[in-house]
N, C-alpha and C positions, 0 to 999 in steps of 0.2 A: 409255375415257380413258386415254392412255399414262400410265405409273406411273414416277416418277423417285424415287429413293431420294439424298438428299444426307447423306452422311455429315460429321461435324461441321458439322451444321446450325444449331446454336446459338451459332457462334463469330462473329466478327467479320465474315468474308468469308462463310461459310456462310448465315449469316444473311440476308442482302442476296440472295444467289442464290435461297434458299428463296422469300422475298418477291416477287423478280422472276418466278419460276417460277408461283408461284401468281396472280399479279396477269394472266399471260397469259391465264389464262383454258383452258389446253391441256391442262393435267397434272393429275394426282393426285400430291402431293407429301408424300413420306415422309421426316421430318426423323430423323436417326440421329444419337443423340450419347449419349454417356456418362451427362450429366446429363439423366435422364429427366425429372425434375420440370420442368425448365427448357424441356424439348422439349414436353412437352404442355401447358404454359402458352401455348408460343410458336404450336403448332396451334391451340389453341382460339380466338387473337386473329385468325388468318387464316380460319379458317371450315371449312365441309366437306371443301373440297380438300385440306386438310392434316392429316397424323395423326403420330404419334412411334413410334420404337422405340428401345429401348435399345441401344446397340452399344458394345462395346469394341475400338476399333481394334487393339488389340495380341493379338486373341484371334480366330484365323480363323474358328472355330465361331460366333462373335458376329458377325462380319461376313457368312458365308455367310446367316445365320439372317436378320440385318436387310436383306438384298438380295434376299431371295426374291421371284419374282414380279415383279421390276424389269425395265423396257424401258430405261433407262439409269440408272448410276450416277454420281454427281458427287461427287467426293471432294476435300475440303476439310478434310481432317485433318493437321495439321503436328503437329511439324516432320518434312517429307516425306523427310529422309534415313534416319528410322527408320521410318516409317509406310506409305511409297506402294508398297513391293513387295510386303510381304503382302498389302495391300489389292487391288493390281493382280492378284495370283495367285488370290484368291479370287474376284474378279469374273470373270477368265479362265476358271476352274473352271466357272464357273457359265455361261458362254457369253452375259454381256451385255455391251452397249456401256458404254464407259467415259470420262469426262472427268475430267481433274483440274487444280489451279492449281499443279502442281510448280513451284520456282524454284529449286531445290537443284539445282546443275550436275552435282554428282559422282554423284548416284542418277540423273538423268536419262541418263547414259551408260549405266548398269546398265539402266535399263528398255528404252533403245534397243536394247541387246542383246538384249532378248526380242522382239524384232520378228518373226522367224520363228514362234516358239512362238504370239504372239497371232494372227498371221494365219492358221497352221494350225487354230487353234480359230474361225475366222470372226468375231473381234470387232475392231471398230474402235477402237482407244484414242487419243484425244486429249490430248495432256500440252500442260503448260504454257499453259492457256487462261484466263489472267488478264488483268493489266495489263503487267508485264515479268516474265516472258514473255507473250505472249498477244496483245493489241492491239498492240503493238510488232512482232511478227512480220507481223501482217495488214497494216500502214501501210507495213514495208519492202517486201512482196510487191507492194501498189498501187503505189509510185515505182518499183519495178522492172520491171514489167509495163506500165504506161500512161504514164510521166510522163518516164522517162529512156532512151536508146536503150544505155546501160552504166553501170554503179554502179561506183564508186572506193571509196565508203566508207559505212558506216552506225553512227552513232553514237546510243546509247540512253542518254538521262538521265533521272531521276526524283528526286521527292522528295515527302513527304506527312508528316503528323503532326495531333497532335490529337484522334486518335479517342476516341471514347467511353468504349471499354474496349480493353485492350491484354492479351493472355495470355501466358504463360510460354513457350509454344511459339515467338510472336513473338519475345522476346527470345533465344531460344536459337538460332532460325535467323540473328540477326544475330551472335551470336558465332561460330557456324559459319563464316559468310560471311568472317569476320576471319581466321579459323584454317587456312584450307584453299587452297591453290594457286588462284589466279585466272585462267582463260582468259582471253584477249584475241588476236583474231586480227588480227595485224599483218604489213603485208608480205607478204600471201598466205601466211602460216603460224601455226599455232596456237602462242601461247606462253603460259606460266603464270608470273604474277608473285605476288610475295610481297607483301600488303597492307602490311605493315609495313616492309619492304624498300626500297631505292633504287629499285628499277623500279615499284615500287605507288606510292611517293609522287612519283616523277616523273608518275602518272597523274593524280593529283590537279589539280582544276580548279574554276574558278567558272563557274556559267552563270545567266544571268537567265531565269529563269521569268516567263510570263505571271501576273497576279495575285498573284505571291509575292515576284518580286524576285530578286536575284543570290544565290547559294547556293553553299556549297561542296559539292562531289559527289566521291566517292571511287571506286575501283573495284570492282564487285560480281561474284561470281561467280555469274552467271545464265545460263541456257542457250543464249540468242541467240547468243554467240560463237561456239558449236560448231554449232548447227543451221542458222543462215542461210546460211554460207557453203558448206554442203551442196546449197542450194537455189538461191541466186542467186550469180553470177559476181561477186565482190566481193574487194578488195585488204584492206580493213580491217573489223572489226566491233568496237566497244568498247561497255561497260555501264558506266555510272558511277550513283552515287546516294547520296542521304542520309536522315537522318530529321529532322522537325522537332519543336521548336527546335534551335537547334545545339547549346544547353548539354545537352539531352538526349543526342543523338547524342554529343558529345565524353566524356560520362558513359561510355556502353557501350563507347566504341571505349578509353579510357584504361583500364577494368577487363579489357578484353581484353588490352591489351597489358602489363598487370601480371600476366596469366596466371590472373587469377581466372575464366577461363572454363573451366579445366580441370575434367575430371570424376573425377580421380584424388584420392580422400579423403584428408585431412591431419587428423592427432590435434589436437583441441583438449579439452584436459581429460580425457583419457581416450576420447573419442568421436571417430568417424571422420565428418567433415564434408567434403561434395564441395565445392570452390570456386565450382563452376558454379551450385549450389543457392542457395548464400548470394548469390551475385552477381546471380542474377536477381530475387530476393525483394526485395535493395535496390534494383536499379534501378526494379521496379515502384513500389516506397514512393517513391524519390526523383523519378519521373515527375509525380507529382500534384503535388509541392513547385514542381517546375520549371515546370509548365504555368501555376500559380497566379503564381509570382513574375514570370515574364515576361510575364502577362497574353495570354497566345497566343490565346484565345477559340476560335472554331469550328475544326472540323478542316479542313484543304485539302489540296490536294495537285494535282501535275502530273506528267505523262509526256511527253516530249518525243523525237522520233525525227529526227534530222538525217542526209539523205540528199546525198552528192554523186556527180556524174558527168558525163556529156555529154548535152545536148540539142541537137539539129540541130548536130551536131560542135563544138559550145561548152561551156564548164564551166558548170555549173549546180548549183544547191544549194537543197533543198527543206526546209524547217522544219516538223514537224508538231507542235501542242501540244494536248494534250488537258487542260485546266485547270479548277480548280473552287475556290470558296471555302467550299463544304458538302460536297464528297464527297473522301475520302482511300482510306485501305487498303480498307475495307469494300467500298465502290460500285465504286472503281477497278477490283479483282478480282472481286468476286462478280457484278455485272453483265455482262462478257464472259465469266465461267464459266456464267452461265444461260443467255447467249445462244448458245455452243458446245455446250451441252446441247441445246437448241431445235433447233439445226440437224442435230446429230445424229439426233435422233428424226424429223425431217422428211426425212433421207436426203440432208442436202446436206453429208456430210462425206463427202469422196473418198476410197474404199480401204478397204483391213483392215489391221491390224497397228498399230505404233505409231508415232505422226506426230505432230509438231510442228505450230502452226496454218499455217504458211507452204507445209505440203506438201500438205495437203489441204482448204483452206477458200478458196473465192473470196471477195475483198474487196468484189464487188458483191453477196453474200449477207450477209455480216456487217456491214460499216460502216454502212449504212441502219440496222439494228437498233440497232447500238450507239448512233448518233446519236441515235436517237428515244427511247432508253431513259434515257440520259445526262443529255438535255435535259429530259425528264418529271420524272426525279428530281429535279434542281436547281430546277425550276420548282416543285415540290410544295413545296419549303422555302424559297421566294421569292428564291432566291440566284442570281447571275450564274454562267456555266459550264456546262459539260456538252456543249459543241460542241466542233467541231474546227478551231481556228486553223491555217491553212497558208499560209506564206509561202516564196515564191519569189525566189531571189537571183541574179541574173544575173552575167556574168563583170565588169561594170563596179560592182558591189556595188548596184544599183539593187533596191529591195525592193518586191514586189507582194504585199498581204496580202488574205485570204478567210476569210471566216468560215463554216463548213460548220454 
């Protein structure tokens, strides 16, 4: 039986990936996490196919020890801008195939630059294999290859919230997303916009998500805007998203705008305190209050991909929605990550080197598994969702809707 090590296997995303892999019955799954007691307890509940190993993602020796003997390593340890490069280096040195859910565009550019080194090592590294990026890339590839004769634009929109647990790494990622230049592929060129600047504000919009309704969304520095134009001829790729409930996202945004996402210590009564550390602790405390006061209820989420182009020489638009009232960040990212890992082990990832999903996965291999697993997960919770809603809009505005 093939051995898969999931680093960060106790987290919101990693735990879903672990459970999905174990339930497939195809793998021995090693839960690699710093919280070894939690990892062991999780392995115990999952049965003999799961085991645990302590791993400190900041220590290359610890990573090498944790992944020894693995056939594939799945990396779910965030924030990726600080963890993905040392982990990938350790995995490549060990000659093991690799999958991650990295959604930080700045470090994505750095690991894409490692392509030749990874290729020489004979390693396949599938990066950004989550929801956005990940599922979004595969859907865009499907539309470009089978539904449209040419593509004009790909717009990616997402929202989620109400997860049972949210860690400091997730908040740190959101602060990071608001602080760095945000890539947008506009008019055939890659541009960078400032989240709080005029150009970033101009890109804000509202989008009507299935099951969720009209939601304010904001520019996000995810990798699709950089990688998709390299593999699909297109004039525009944008990425916008938010976190639910709205008051919670507003809190994070306002703290970032005030400069409290800074890691530079300030003197507080003779003690150096990083605003970033305080802000994360404050956000995590306030999250529970906001969820309770808004009566938010169960977790929910949606990722939508809107692709415009020509079909039979006429303008045509496809809207793909993966929405659920019982699935959010954990399932939305962890299930695709598990599927990417399964396809890697089955030899269905094409090529070697560092590759985004649209460069190395066939939609016909990925999407049937995704639909099956999302639907099964939703059904197990007695909730709607988990399927793919597809809307085709012709040049007259007529909408044809189907559910997959």
